[in-house]
C-alpha positions as CSV (number, residue, x, y, z in Angstrom):
1,M,10.0,6.4,12.2
2,K,9.5,8.1,8.9
3,A,7.9,6.9,5.7
4,L,9.1,8.2,2.3
5,I,6.1,8.8,0.1
6,S,6.1,8.7,-3.7
7,P,2.9,10.5,-4.7
8,S,3.3,9.8,-8.4
9,Q,3.1,6.0,-7.8
10,T,-0.2,4.3,-7.3
11,V,-0.8,1.3,-5.1
12,E,-2.8,-1.8,-6.0
13,Y,-4.6,-4.3,-3.8
14,I,-6.4,-7.6,-4.4
15,S,-10.0,-6.5,-4.8
16,E,-11.5,-9.9,-5.6
17,Y,-10.8,-13.5,-6.7
18,S,-12.1,-15.0,-9.9
19,D,-12.9,-18.7,-9.8
20,M,-10.9,-20.4,-12.6
21,G,-12.3,-23.8,-11.7
22,D,-10.7,-26.8,-10.0
23,G,-10.1,-24.8,-6.8
24,V,-7.9,-22.3,-8.6
25,Y,-8.5,-18.6,-8.0
26,K,-7.1,-15.7,-10.0
27,Q,-6.3,-12.5,-8.1
28,I,-8.0,-9.4,-9.5
29,F,-6.2,-6.1,-8.7
30,S,-7.5,-2.6,-8.4
31,N,-5.9,0.7,-7.6
32,I,-6.4,2.1,-4.1
33,P,-8.2,5.4,-4.4
34,N,-5.9,8.2,-3.0
35,G,-3.2,5.6,-2.4
36,Q,0.4,6.6,-2.8
37,R,3.4,4.3,-2.6
38,V,5.5,4.0,0.6
39,A,9.0,4.0,-1.1
40,D,11.2,3.7,2.0
41,I,11.3,3.7,5.8
42,S,13.9,5.4,7.8
43,E,14.6,6.4,11.4
44,N,15.6,9.9,10.2
45,E,14.7,12.0,7.3
46,F,17.2,12.9,4.6
47,D,17.0,15.2,1.6
48,V,14.9,13.9,-1.3
49,A,13.9,15.3,-4.6
50,E,10.3,16.5,-5.2
51,P,7.7,15.2,-5.4
52,L,8.8,12.7,-2.7
53,F,8.1,13.7,0.9
54,W,8.3,12.3,4.4
55,V,5.5,11.5,6.9
56,D,5.5,10.0,10.4
57,C,4.8,6.3,10.7
58,D,4.9,3.6,13.3
59,N,7.6,0.9,13.6
60,S,5.6,-1.8,11.9
61,T,5.3,0.1,8.6
62,L,6.9,-1.6,5.6
63,P,7.0,-0.5,1.9
64,T,5.7,-3.9,0.8
65,T,2.7,-3.9,3.1
66,H,1.6,-0.3,3.6
67,Y,0.5,2.7,1.6
68,Y,-0.1,6.4,2.2
69,D,-3.8,7.6,2.0
70,S,-3.7,11.2,0.7
71,S,-7.3,11.7,1.6
72,D,-6.7,11.7,5.4
73,S,-2.8,11.8,5.4
74,T,-2.3,8.5,7.1
75,V,-0.2,5.4,6.5
76,K,-2.4,2.3,6.2
77,L,-2.1,-1.5,5.8
78,I,-2.9,-2.7,2.3
79,S,-4.3,-6.0,3.5
80,D,-7.1,-4.3,5.4
81,L,-8.7,-3.7,2.0
82,E,-8.3,-7.2,0.6
83,P,-11.0,-9.9,0.8
84,P,-10.1,-13.2,2.4
85,Y,-8.9,-15.9,0.1
86,P,-11.9,-18.0,-1.0
87,S,-12.4,-21.2,1.0
88,E,-13.4,-24.5,-0.6
C-alpha cells in the first residue's frame, strides 16, 4: 500500500482533557511535531502535484487515523499520542 502525504498540512491530536465539571471534559488539541497529513491511501501510486509525495504503508493505514512523521520517515497511529479519556 501507498500513503499520499501532504507536507503542507499539519496534524493535530488530543493532548489533554480539561475538566469542565459535572463529568464533562473538553478535548485540548495540539499539533504533532513533524506530523504531516496522510491525504489518501492507494494500492498503486499515481502522478500528484508537488509538494505531495508517496510513501510505503501497511494495509491498516487510514487518512483519518494515521500521520506521517517527517523526523523518521514513518507512518504512525495518531491515537498512540493521545491520553486515555478521564475516568470518573
